[in-house]
Structure formats: C-alpha cells, structure tokens
C-alpha positions in Angstrom: 83.0 45.9 181.2 81.7 42.8 179.2 83.6 41.0 176.3 81.7 43.1 173.6 82.4 46.2 174.9 86.0 45.2 175.4 86.2 44.0 171.8 84.8 47.4 170.4 87.4 49.6 172.4 90.0 47.1 170.9 88.7 47.9 167.4 88.7 51.5 168.0 92.2 51.8 169.3 93.4 49.9 166.2 91.6 52.3 164.1 93.1 55.1 165.6 96.7 53.9 165.4 98.9 56.0 163.1 98.9 54.7 159.6 102.5 56.3 158.8 104.8 55.9 161.7 108.0 58.2 161.3 110.8 56.8 159.7 112.9 56.7 163.2 110.5 54.3 164.5 110.4 51.7 161.7 113.4 49.5 161.3 112.2 48.6 157.7 109.4 49.2 155.5 108.7 45.5 155.3 109.0 44.9 159.4 105.6 44.9 161.0 105.7 46.0 164.6 104.6 43.6 167.4 102.1 45.3 169.6 99.4 44.4 172.0 96.8 46.9 171.6 94.9 45.7 175.0 95.3 43.1 177.6 92.3 42.6 179.5 91.1 40.0 182.0 88.0 39.7 180.3 87.9 38.1 176.6 89.0 40.4 173.8 90.8 40.3 170.2 94.5 40.9 170.0 96.1 42.4 167.3 98.8 44.6 166.1 98.2 47.5 163.6 98.4 46.1 160.1 100.3 47.7 157.2 101.2 46.7 153.9 104.1 48.0 151.9 103.1 48.9 148.1 105.0 47.2 145.4 105.9 44.8 148.0 105.8 41.0 146.4 107.4 37.5 146.4 107.0 34.0 145.6 105.6 33.4 148.8 102.9 35.1 150.5 104.0 37.9 152.7 103.3 38.1 156.2 101.5 41.5 157.2 100.1 40.9 160.9 98.2 38.5 163.1 94.5 38.5 164.6 94.0 36.8 168.2 91.7 36.2 170.5 92.5 36.1 174.4 90.4 33.0 174.7 92.8 31.2 172.2 94.5 28.3 174.2 96.5 27.6 171.4 95.1 23.9 171.1 93.6 24.7 167.5 90.0 24.4 168.9 89.5 28.0 167.5 89.1 28.9 163.9 89.8 32.2 162.7 87.6 33.6 159.5 88.5 36.7 157.3 86.0 38.5 154.9 85.7 41.6 153.2 87.9 43.7 150.6 90.4 41.2 148.8 89.7 38.5 151.4 90.9 35.0 150.1 92.3 36.5 147.0 94.5 39.7 148.1 94.6 38.7 151.9 94.8 35.3 153.4 94.4 34.0 156.9 95.7 31.2 158.9 92.7 29.8 160.5 94.7 28.5 163.5 96.5 31.1 164.5 95.1 34.2 162.9 98.0 35.2 160.9 97.3 37.4 157.8 99.6 37.3 154.7 99.3 39.4 151.3 99.4 37.5 148.0 99.7 40.0 145.5 101.3 43.4 144.6 99.6 46.4 145.6 99.6 49.9 144.6 98.5 52.8 146.8 98.0 55.1 143.9 95.0 52.7 142.9 93.8 52.3 146.4 95.2 53.3 149.5 93.7 51.1 152.2 91.3 47.8 152.5 88.3 47.2 155.0 87.9 43.7 156.4 86.0 41.8 158.8 87.6 38.7 161.4 85.6 36.5 163.1 86.7 33.4 165.7 84.4 30.6 165.9 84.7 27.3 168.0 85.4 24.2 165.8 83.5 22.3 168.1 80.3 23.9 168.5 80.6 26.2 165.4 79.6 29.3 167.5 81.4 32.6 167.6 83.6 33.2 170.6 84.3 36.6 169.4 81.9 39.1 167.9 82.6 39.9 164.3 85.0 42.9 164.3 85.9 45.1 161.3 89.6 46.3 160.7 91.6 48.4 158.2 94.8 47.3 156.4 96.7 50.2 154.9 99.1 50.4 151.9 102.3 52.3 152.8 103.6 54.4 150.0 106.9 54.0 148.4 108.5 56.5 145.8 107.5 54.8 142.6 106.1 57.7 140.6 107.7 60.2 138.8 106.9 63.8 138.4 105.3 65.3 135.3 104.7 68.3 133.8 100.9 68.4 132.2 100.7 71.8 131.0 103.9 71.7 128.8 105.4 72.6 126.2 105.4 76.1 127.8 105.3 79.3 125.8 106.1 82.6 127.4 106.7 86.4 126.2 108.6 89.1 127.9 109.7 92.5 126.9 113.4 92.7 125.8 115.6 94.9 128.3 113.3 93.9 131.0 115.3 94.3 134.5 116.6 91.3 136.7 114.2 89.3 138.7 111.5 90.1 136.5 108.9 87.4 136.6 108.6 85.1 133.0 106.2 82.7 133.9 105.8 79.8 136.2 106.1 76.0 135.6 104.5 73.3 137.6 105.1 69.5 138.1 102.8 66.9 139.9 103.8 63.8 141.8 101.2 60.8 142.2 102.9 59.6 145.5 101.8 60.5 148.9 102.3 64.0 149.8 101.5 63.3 153.5 104.2 60.4 153.9 107.8 60.9 153.2 109.2 63.0 150.6 108.0 61.0 147.8 105.8 63.8 146.5 108.1 66.7 147.7 109.7 68.2 144.4 112.7 70.5 143.8 112.9 72.6 140.4 116.4 73.5 138.8 117.3 75.3 135.6 118.9 72.6 133.2 119.4 75.1 130.2 119.2 78.8 130.2 121.8 79.8 132.2 122.8 82.9 132.6 119.8 84.9 131.1 116.9 83.0 133.3 116.8 81.4 136.7 113.9 79.4 138.5 112.9 79.2 142.1 113.4 75.9 143.3 110.2 75.4 145.3 107.8 77.2 143.1 109.0 76.9 139.5 108.6 80.7 139.0 111.1 81.8 135.7 112.6 85.0 136.2 115.1 87.1 134.1 118.8 86.9 135.3 120.0 89.6 133.0 118.6 92.2 130.5 118.4 90.9 127.1 118.3 92.5 123.6 115.7 91.5 121.3 117.7 92.6 118.2 120.6 90.4 119.3 118.3 87.2 119.8 114.8 87.4 120.0 113.9 83.6 121.1 115.4 81.2 124.1 114.7 77.8 124.6 114.7 77.1 128.6 114.9 73.8 130.1 113.6 73.2 133.6 113.8 70.1 135.5 111.8 68.7 138.7 113.0 65.9 141.2 111.2 64.3 144.0 112.5 63.3 147.4 113.6 66.9 147.3 116.4 65.9 145.0 117.9 63.2 147.2 119.6 60.3 145.6 117.3 57.9 144.1 114.8 60.5 143.4 112.7 60.5 140.2 113.0 63.4 137.9 110.8 65.1 134.7 111.9 68.1 132.5 109.8 70.7 130.6 110.7 72.8 127.5 109.9 76.6 127.8 110.2 78.9 124.5 110.7 82.5 125.9 110.2 85.2 123.5 111.2 88.7 123.7 108.6 91.4 122.5 109.9 94.4 121.1 110.3 97.9 122.8 111.4 101.2 121.3 115.1 101.3 122.4 116.7 101.9 118.8 116.8 105.1 116.9 116.5 105.4 113.1 119.7 105.3 111.3 120.2 106.4 107.6 122.3 103.9 105.8 123.9 107.0 103.7 125.1 110.0 104.9 124.6 111.6 101.6 122.1 110.9 98.5 122.4 112.2 94.9 119.1 112.8 92.9 117.9 115.1 89.9 114.8 116.2 88.5 114.1 117.8 85.1 112.8 121.5 85.1 110.1 120.0 83.1 108.7 118.0 85.8 105.1 118.9 86.9 104.5 119.5 90.7 104.1 116.5 92.5 106.8 114.6 90.6 108.6 112.0 92.8 112.4 113.3 93.1 113.7 110.2 95.1 113.7 108.2 98.3 115.7 107.9 101.4 115.5 105.3 104.1 116.6 105.3 107.7 116.7 101.6 109.3 115.1 100.9 112.7 116.2 97.8 114.3 112.9 97.6 116.0 109.6 96.5 114.5 106.1 97.1 114.1 105.2 100.8 115.7 108.4 100.8 117.4 110.1 100.9 113.8 107.4 103.8 112.6 109.0 107.3 111.7 108.3 110.5 110.0 110.5 112.3 107.5 110.9 116.1 107.6 113.1 118.4 105.6 114.7 120.9 107.1 116.2 124.5 105.9 115.1 126.9 103.3 114.3 124.1 100.6 111.2 123.0 102.1 109.2 125.5 100.0 110.7 123.7 96.7 110.6 119.7 97.9 108.5 118.2 100.4 109.0 114.6 101.8 106.2 112.0 102.7 106.5 108.9 104.6 105.6 105.4 103.1 104.0 103.5 106.1 104.3 100.3 104.3 108.0 100.5 103.4 109.4 103.1 105.9 110.7 105.2 103.1 110.9 108.9 102.8 109.6 109.9 99.4 110.7 113.4 98.3 108.2 115.2 96.0 108.4 118.5 93.6 106.6 121.0 95.7 107.3 123.9 93.4 108.6 124.2 89.8 112.5 124.0 89.1 114.2 126.3 86.7 117.5 125.0 85.3 118.2 128.9 84.1 117.6 130.3 87.5 118.9 127.4 89.9 120.6 124.4 89.1 121.5 122.6 92.3 119.6 122.1 95.8 120.8 120.8 98.9 118.3 119.7 101.5 118.6 118.0 104.9 116.5 115.1 105.6 115.6 114.0 108.9 113.9 110.8 110.3 112.1 111.0 113.7 110.7 107.8 115.6 106.8 108.4 115.7 106.7 106.7 118.8 108.9 107.2 121.9 109.6 105.2 124.8 110.3 107.6 127.8 112.1 104.9 129.5 115.2 105.1 126.8 115.1 108.8 126.3 118.4 108.7 128.2 119.9 106.4 125.2 119.8 109.4 122.9 117.8 111.3 120.7 115.3 108.9 118.6 116.2 110.5 115.3 118.8 111.0 112.5 119.5 113.1 109.5 121.1 112.9 106.2 122.0 115.4 103.4 120.3 115.0 100.0 121.8 117.0 96.8 119.3 117.6 93.9 120.4 118.6 90.4 118.3 120.2 88.2 118.3 118.9 84.7 117.9 121.3 81.6 115.2 120.5 79.2 114.0 122.3 75.8 111.0 124.5 77.2 108.6 125.9 75.2 108.6 129.8 74.9 107.3 131.9 78.2 104.6 134.4 77.8 105.3 137.8 79.8 101.8 137.2 80.9 99.0 134.3 81.2 96.4 136.6 80.5 96.4 139.8 78.3 93.5 142.5 78.5 93.6 145.0 75.7 91.0 147.6 74.5 90.1 149.0 71.2 87.6 151.4 69.9 84.5 150.3 68.2 84.2 151.2 64.7 88.1 151.3 64.0 89.2 150.8 60.7 90.7 147.5 59.7 94.6 147.0 60.3 93.9 149.2 63.7 96.3 148.0 66.4 94.7 146.3 69.4 97.8 145.5 71.5 100.9 143.6 71.7 102.0 139.8 73.2 105.3 138.6 74.2 107.0 135.9 74.8 110.4 134.2 74.7 112.4 130.9 74.7 113.5 130.5 78.4 116.6 128.1 77.0 120.1 129.4 76.8 119.7 129.0 72.8 117.0 131.6 72.9 115.2 130.1 69.6 113.0 132.8 68.1 109.3 132.9 68.5 106.6 132.6 66.1 103.0 134.0 67.0 99.5 132.8 65.7 96.0 132.9 66.7 94.1 129.9 67.1 90.9 130.6 65.3 87.7 128.6 65.6 86.3 127.4 62.5 82.7 128.5 63.1 83.7 132.1 64.3 84.2 135.0 62.2 88.1 135.8 62.0 88.3 139.6 63.6 91.8 139.6 64.4 95.1 138.9 63.2 98.4 138.8 64.8 102.2 139.6 63.3 103.7 136.2 63.5 107.1 138.1 64.3 106.6 140.7 66.9 103.1 139.5 68.2 101.3 142.8 67.3 97.1 142.0 67.3 95.3 144.3 64.6 91.7 144.2 63.5 90.6 142.6 60.5 87.2 144.7 60.2 85.6 147.4 62.2 84.1 146.0 65.4 80.6 146.6 66.8 80.3 146.9 70.8 76.7 146.6 70.7 77.2 143.2 68.7 79.9 141.9 70.9 81.6 143.9 74.0 84.5 141.5 74.7 86.3 139.0 72.7 88.6 136.1 73.7 91.7 135.4 71.7 93.8 132.3 72.3 97.5 133.2 71.1 100.1 130.4 70.6 104.0 130.9 70.5 106.1 128.2 68.6 109.8 127.9 68.6 111.2 128.1 65.2 113.9 125.6 65.6 111.4 122.9 67.7 108.2 123.2 66.6 106.6 120.8 69.2 107.5 123.3 71.8 104.1 125.6 71.8 102.8 127.6 74.8 99.6 129.6 74.9 98.4 132.7 76.3 94.6 134.2 76.5 93.7 137.7 75.2 90.5 139.6 76.2 89.7 142.4 74.0 87.2 145.1 75.1 85.5 147.1 72.7 85.0 150.7 73.8 81.8 152.4 73.2 81.3 155.4 71.1 78.0 157.0 70.2 76.9 155.4 67.0 73.5 154.3 67.7 70.6 156.8 67.7 67.9 156.7 70.6 64.6 155.0 69.4 61.3 154.0 70.8 61.8 150.8 72.9 58.5 149.0 71.3 55.7 149.6 68.5 53.3 151.8 70.5 49.5 151.5 69.7 48.2 154.9 70.3 44.1 155.4 70.3 42.6 158.7 70.5 38.7 159.0 71.1 36.6 161.2 68.8 35.5 163.0 71.8 38.7 163.8 73.0 39.3 167.1 74.6 42.3 169.4 74.1 45.1 168.9 76.5 44.1 165.2 77.1 46.9 162.8 77.7 46.7 160.0 75.1 50.2 158.4 75.2 53.2 158.1 77.3 56.4 157.3 75.5 60.3 156.5 76.4 63.4 155.8 74.5 66.2 153.3 74.6 69.9 153.6 73.5 72.1 150.7 72.3 75.0 152.6 73.2 76.5 153.0 76.8 76.7 156.2 78.6 79.3 156.6 81.6 77.1 159.3 83.0 73.7 157.6 82.3 71.4 158.0 79.4 69.3 161.3 79.1 67.0 161.7 76.3 65.2 164.8 75.0 61.7 164.4 73.1 60.1 167.0 70.8 57.7 167.2 67.6 59.8 167.2 64.3 60.2 170.6 62.8 57.6 169.5 59.9 54.6 168.7 62.6 55.4 171.5 64.9 52.7 174.0 63.2 50.2 171.5 61.6 50.1 168.7 64.1 46.6 168.0 66.3 48.9 166.9 68.8 51.9 168.1 71.0 54.6 166.6 72.8 55.9 167.5 76.3 59.2 166.2 77.8 59.0 165.0 81.2 62.9 165.3 81.9 62.9 161.8 82.9 63.5 160.0 79.8 59.9 160.1 79.3 57.6 162.4 77.2 53.8 162.8 77.1 51.9 163.0 74.1 48.5 165.4 74.3 45.6 166.2 72.1 46.0 169.6 70.8 42.2 170.3 69.9 38.8 168.8 71.0 37.0 166.6 68.8 38.0 164.2 66.0 36.1 162.7 63.4 37.0 159.0 61.9 35.1 160.0 58.6 37.5 162.6 58.1 40.7 161.1 59.3 41.1 157.3 60.6 45.2 157.8 61.2 47.5 160.6 62.5 51.3 159.8 62.0 53.1 162.1 64.5 57.1 162.6 63.8 58.9 162.7 67.3 62.3 163.6 67.5 64.6 162.1 70.1 67.9 163.3 70.9 70.5 161.5 73.2 73.6 163.0 75.7 76.5 161.4 73.7 79.6 162.8 72.1 78.3 163.9 69.7 74.8 163.7 70.3 72.6 161.7 67.8 69.0 162.5 67.0 66.3 159.9 65.5 62.9 160.6 64.4 60.3 157.9 65.4 56.7 158.1 64.0 54.1 157.4 66.3 50.5 156.4 64.5 47.8 157.6 66.5 44.2 155.7 65.5 40.8 157.7 66.0 38.1 155.5 68.0 34.5 155.8 68.2 34.1 155.6 71.8 32.3 157.3 74.9 34.6 157.9 77.7 36.9 154.8 77.4 38.9 153.4 74.4 37.9 150.0 73.2 41.2 148.6 71.6 39.7 145.5 70.2 36.8 147.6 68.3 39.7 150.2 67.3 41.9 147.7 65.9 39.1 145.9 64.0 38.2 149.3 62.4 41.7 150.0 61.7 41.9 146.8 59.8 38.9 147.5 58.0 40.1 150.7 57.0 43.4 149.7 55.6 41.6 147.2 53.4 39.3 149.8 52.1 36.1 147.8 53.0 33.0 148.8 55.3 31.6 146.9 58.1 28.5 146.2 56.1 30.5 145.0 53.0 32.8 142.6 55.2 29.3 141.1 56.5 28.1 140.6 53.1 31.0 138.8 52.0 31.1 136.6 55.2 27.6 135.4 54.6 28.0 134.5 51.1 30.9 132.3 52.2 28.8 130.8 54.8 25.9 130.0 52.6 28.3 128.5 49.9 29.6 126.3 52.5 26.2 125.0 53.5 25.1 124.1 50.0 28.5 122.3 49.4 28.0 120.1 52.6 24.5 119.5 51.5 25.3 118.1 48.3 28.2 115.7 49.5 25.8 114.4 52.3 23.0 113.3 49.8 25.9 111.8 47.5 27.4 109.9 50.5 23.8 108.3 51.5 23.2 107.3 48.0 26.1 105.2 47.6 25.9 103.6 51.1 22.4 102.2 50.9 19.4 101.7 48.2 17.3 104.9 48.3 14.1 104.7 50.4 15.4 101.6 52.4 14.0 103.4 55.5 11.0 104.8 56.4 10.1 108.3 55.4 10.1 109.4 59.0 13.9 108.9 59.0 14.4 111.5 56.5 14.8 114.3 59.0 15.6 117.9 59.0 18.9 117.2 60.4 22.5 117.3 59.0 24.3 115.0 61.5 28.1 115.0 61.7 30.4 112.3 63.3 33.9 112.8 64.1 34.8 109.4 63.8 38.3 108.5 62.5 37.9 104.7 62.2 38.2 102.6 59.0 36.1 104.9 56.7 33.6 103.0 54.5 34.2 99.7 56.6 33.6 101.4 59.6 30.4 103.0 58.5 29.2 99.7 57.1 30.1 98.1 60.3 28.0 100.3 62.3 24.5 98.7 63.0 22.3 102.0 63.4 19.2 99.6 64.2 20.9 99.2 67.8 20.5 102.6 68.4 16.6 102.4 67.0 15.4 99.7 68.8 12.5 100.4 71.1 14.0 98.8 74.2 16.5 101.8 74.3 13.8 104.4 73.1 11.9 106.2 75.6 8.5 106.7 75.0 7.8 109.0 72.3 6.5 112.4 72.9 4.1 113.3 70.5 5.1 116.1 68.4 3.3 119.3 67.7 1.4 119.7 64.4 3.9 121.7 62.9 3.9 120.4 59.2 1.6 123.4 58.1 3.7 126.0 60.0 6.9 124.1 58.7 5.4 124.5 55.4 4.4 128.1 56.0 8.0 129.1 57.0 9.8 126.9 54.3 7.9 129.1 52.0 8.4 132.5 53.9 12.1 131.8 54.0 12.4 132.4 50.3 11.8 136.1 50.9 13.1 136.8 54.3 16.9 137.2 55.3 18.9 135.7 58.1 18.2 138.9 60.6 14.2 138.0 59.7 12.1 137.4 63.3 10.6 134.4 61.2 14.0 133.1 60.3 15.2 133.1 64.1 11.9 131.7 65.3 12.3 128.9 62.9 15.5 128.2 64.2 14.5 128.2 68.0 11.7 126.0 67.2 13.8 123.4 65.4 16.4 123.1 68.2 13.7 122.9 71.0 12.3 119.9 69.0 15.7 118.4 68.7 16.4 118.7 72.5 13.0 117.1 73.3 12.8 114.5 70.8 14.8 111.1 72.1 14.7 109.3 68.8 17.2 111.1 67.1 20.1 108.9 66.7 22.7 109.4 68.2 21.5 111.7 70.9 24.2 114.1 70.3 24.1 115.9 67.2 25.3 118.9 65.2 22.4 120.2 63.6 23.0 123.2 61.0 20.7 125.6 59.4 21.3 128.0 56.8 19.3 130.2 54.8 20.2 130.3 51.3 18.7 133.4 50.1 16.3 134.4 47.2 16.9 134.2 43.6 17.9 130.5 43.3 16.4 128.4 40.7 15.5 125.8 43.2 14.3 128.0 45.5 15.7 126.5 48.9 17.2 123.1 49.7 16.0 122.6 53.0 14.3 119.3 53.9 12.1 121.1 56.5 9.0 119.1 54.9 10.8 115.8 55.0 8.9 114.8 58.3 5.6 115.0 56.5 4.2 112.2 54.6 3.6 111.8 50.9 0.1 112.9 51.5 1.3 116.0 52.9 4.2 116.9 50.6 4.6 116.8 46.9 8.1 116.6 45.0 6.6 117.0 41.4 8.5 120.4 41.6 11.9 118.6 41.8 11.5 117.9 38.0 11.5 121.6 37.3 15.0 122.3 38.9 16.9 121.1 35.7 19.4 118.3 35.0 21.4 118.8 38.2 18.6 117.5 40.1 17.4 115.0 38.0 18.9 112.0 40.2 17.2 113.6 43.4 13.7 114.1 41.5 14.2 110.3 40.3 14.6 109.2 43.9 11.4 111.1 45.5 9.3 110.3 42.4 10.5 106.5 42.8 9.5 106.9 46.5 6.2 108.3 45.9 5.5 105.3 43.6 6.3 102.8 46.4 4.3 104.7 49.0 1.3 104.6 46.7 
C-alpha cells in the first residue's frame, strides 16, 4: 500500500469515528481522547478524533487535538499548515508539532461542525511530505437552551360535566439543543396550576379532565403547564405556558319558577288579546339550552292563553276570551315551563320542567247595555198605517246597579225617517205606510244608553222586511208599436203581448188577457189568451183602409192571480199601414206622424222646398256682401266669376286668415294642369237659364242642368280649391228678379248683358252698379 492510499484510509477512519461518545467513555467534556487511528510502516497522517465543546472559552487558546505525520522526526524539519473553515481565526495549529487550538467560544446551535484541511511540508525543500487531507471538527452540545412554547398562550373549550380523562387540548414546547446527544432536548411536562380539575401527560403535553365540572359554578379556568429539559433532572432549564380553559354549556339544568304563586287582575272591559301578566322561570343554562315553552294546564285554557317571549324567556298570559265580573270573578290557572331542547344524557337528573299557580281576579267595570241579540229581524206588511208596531228590541245594564236604559234610532240625515222607537220599552213603529215595491228591506241601527252614565252606549242592527200585498195591477211591460196592413185578412196575428206585475207571488204570477167589455162587440180585433202569461191580438176582419181610419185603440183587460185579484185596462194602439205583404215600420211611423200633424205628404214636401229655397237665397246674398268687403269689384278677370258657391270649413283667424291666404298660389300656371277645352255651353246655359224660370225641381231639364254642371266641375282642374261644395237651387217662378243664378257669368261681356239688373229695384242697385262698371272697364 502506497503512502497516498494509506493517508486516504486514515482520513476515512477519522471521519467515521463517533461524534458523540457516550458519557461513560468520556471523563470530562473538555478532555480530548488520545487514540492512534492507524499505525503503518509506510508514511501516513497520525491524528486523533477532534471535538470541541460549545460554550468553552478561556483567556488562552484551548487545545482540542493534534495532527502528526509518521515521518515527523520531531526535529522541527516539518511544518504543519491548517486551512479551511475558521482556520487562523477560530482554529490555530502549532506548525512544529501539529497541535490544534480553539480561540473563540462556539455555538452548536449556529454551526454544529467545521471542515478543515491539513498539510505537512518540508521546511528545507518546501515540498509536501504528506498529501493535503480534509478532516472535520465537531462541536459537542451542552444544555445551553431552555424549552419554549411557541404557540402560546393557549385557549381551549370543553363541555361542562365532561367525564374524567376527557382530552381538553395539547401544548407543545421545543428545545434548540441537540436531541441526539444526551438529554438536553428531552422535555418533561408538569402541571403548575390547575389541580385538581385537570392533569397533563408528562411526555406528550396533553391536558385532560381530572373531574366533572359544572359551568354554572365556574365557567373558566386558568391552567399553567411547565416544560423541563434534561428529563427534569437538576440543572435543567424550564418554561411555562398558560392555558385558558372555558366550559361550554350543556342543558343540565331544568327551568325553575322564582314564585310558586302569582297574583294578577284583568278588567271585564278588556278586549281579547289583552296582556294579563307575565311569569318567569329561571334556567341556569344559556342559549338554546335555556330556551323554554310555557303552557297553561287545566280548564282555564279556553279563557287565557300564554306565549313565550324568546328574547326575555318570559311567559306572557293573554286574554283569550272576554270575562264577565258578574258571571265569574276569579280564575286559578296552572302555568308550566318546559325546556325546548332536552339533552337525553341528563334525563336521569329529573324532568326538565316546572309549574306555578296563577290567580287572576276579574275587576268590575261600568259596562254599556247589552242587547238580547246583536241582530234583530222583523216583518211588517206594506201599506200598514202609520204607528203600526214592527217589533221590540230589549237591552239591559249588565252591572249590579242595573241602570235604566233609553232607546233611540240612529237616523241618517239624507234618508227619510220611516220608523220611530219608544225610548222606554224599545218598541219600533212605522211613521208612514211602507211600499215594498220601493224598498223590500230596511236596515235600522238602534242604540241603548244608560240613563245614569250616558257615555255607556251599545248598538244593535234591526232588519225590517216589508211583506208584499197585492196592491199593484198588472200592466204591459212596454209600449207596443202595433201595425196592421190594409190587406190583412181575418184571423191574422198582428201582435203578441205579455204583462208584468210589481208585486210578488208565492205561487208565481198568472195573468188573464181579454178585451174590455166596451170593445167586445165593436172591435175589429180579438184577443186570445195563451194561458202562459202571453196573449195574441188577431184581426177580426179582412181589409182595412187608411183613408177611413188611421189608428185603432184597443182596450185590453189584464187580471192577476193575487188575493184579492187586481185588474187593469191597457190600451193597445194599432196603426194601419199601406203595405203589400210585410209591414214597413219606418213608412208606417212616418205616415202616423204626418197624420198626427194633420198634413198630407204633398203639403210637407212643399213646406220643405220653400225652406230650402229661402236658405239658398240667404246664403247667396251673404256671399256677395262678403266678397264686396274683402276686395275691389272686378279686381279679377271675368272668368273667375264662376257658377260655384264655394264653402271652406276654416276655423282660423277670421278676416285676418282670409286676407293672409294667397289664392294666387293656387292659380299659378305651374300647378294647373293643361286646361281642357270646355264645351261651348254658353248658349245652352243661357237657354237653360231662361227655361229654369218656368220649370220646377222635378223637371228633366233642371236635372240635366245639374248633371252637366257637376260633370264640368269634376273635369275642370282650374277650380280652386280642387275640392269644393257646389250648391244649385231653383228659386221658382213669380220673383221680380227671376233668378239669381250666375250661370251666365262664364260668358264674356259680349255674350251677356247686365242691363236688366237696373230694373230689379233699389235692393239690386249696388249689384247693377258693379256690373255696369265692369262693363265700362271691359269696354
């Protein structure tokens, strides 16, 4: 084996040497073991395992070990050199003998070992006699760190009444010392404060219950745990932690009433729902464990009720039914409080409920009168005389003093007073006869007032039914319009009739129809009763003549089945019509109307024609006067005086709007279509104009004239505006002026002469002057 291999093996053995020899093999922590790792014949390094104890320091460097080559003759010819971590500062070597010293205080918790390299050289040649070798100096641990509770302070919660050995929480301490060397980091837990309620496991730090505890006695505990290193041996370091342990509530307490007897009172005037009083059962638990429900036991549960106030846990007693001092003055009820949520683990402790007695006194009050009934139903016959008795209402004072009562009726100001009441005995009578057909029911409000205390008033409703008597005769349900044709035949049905009766009938109405006695023999008609409350009116003869008689008045007798039966006579008017097979009611009504006026058809047409002619003449005069006021005469061309009377439904600004309207815009040649040549109708118009003086409105010539003028208006695009109302009327004969029509206005002055206007009299003087001037201008 060469020198290099031997040196390498030596280094390996040094590195594998135990870093922490057992305490039995070490005489002291600052003593270095002397041991020759390898002894070879060949050249090699010779050294001992190197350890340094932390925290070891003195004024002089501390020897920790020696490096030596087997070639060292101890003649000082070899020089030892140390390099690596801390060489020259923390660690120094004697270059003549290879001894290594530590010069500073070391901390294993900061750096547990150092790696260095050693070299031996010949001082003469400066060549290494040994190859450079690496070795490790380990820092040996000492107990210089105390335990620490890094997660404190601790807070834990455990249910009250938990059994012994129940785990509460765990605390853990840490120690920075080396856990693999000695007992410096081996901890032991103990309880400093908390006995006898809690215990702690020495090795794990788990805190457990040592006994059952009641939250209602004490709900919070402060426990102090100590941790010691060196397994608690003398000289060990220690630390403490505080653990706050809270006991959570469980439902282990029943409710308890603080009073075994409650006294309350309620007025007999108190309405339903009034709070009578409160009871309270105390529960030492909290939250839902203290929630409870209240109940009422016994027969009084129908008069009183109890509810729970969830915020205050009080039981509120309410009035469930009105009480009466005169009937019962005192009640005794039993109230019970029961836990809402029961923990079955504690059922063996007893029932989680409690009861108490509540005595309630009813207080007397001055009550208003009480009617024997809230609503009265009475009947009276219609038509009964004033002062007839309808019924009696009764009220009394429920109090012991039994105050007299005075009755009255509440009358509405807008209703007629039909009833009155005796203020002493409550008898209701009528003030006038009642009519069932006007109102079959009457609603009355009656009040009863104590005479000794007028503020005490009560009311009752009285419903009066008016019984029917047969006091209304039957009648037609409507006014019949009956017509008969002149060519009607005997036995022909001309009208079906029925009847109505305002009275009631328990068996149903039944009516009998017949002709009145005075019309039985002379009537031209007959009545047939259908026995189903209807009847038919038939013609008794064939053929009727309007010229002889226009109307027939047929008296019909109708009788009801009342007791006693009533009869009425109803007149049916029959109008004779000029018809073939079917009645035309419009013409019949028209003819009847004319007959009632005493006028014939021809006379009526003549009257209407006169009215129409007068209106046309009046409108023409008004139109001419308005045109004269608006603009000078003959300011337009003669062709603008047309045979039109044009009306515009313009509701604008009157004269101002008319003057603002520019009619020239409608007459511009860009708007007008190409003028269609008109027929030469001037001579025809002149002829028609002259002939119209001798014809009537039904003349064929007049109708032809109107048709031609309408055709011209429809085809002439120059007429402004294009939609216009054109009215033509025939004045008739006999007028001094003849006709005012402007049918000839479309002709020129050469075709038409206006000299005859001067012969019309003073009323047409201005018109004659206008046309004479126009003629002069035209000339």
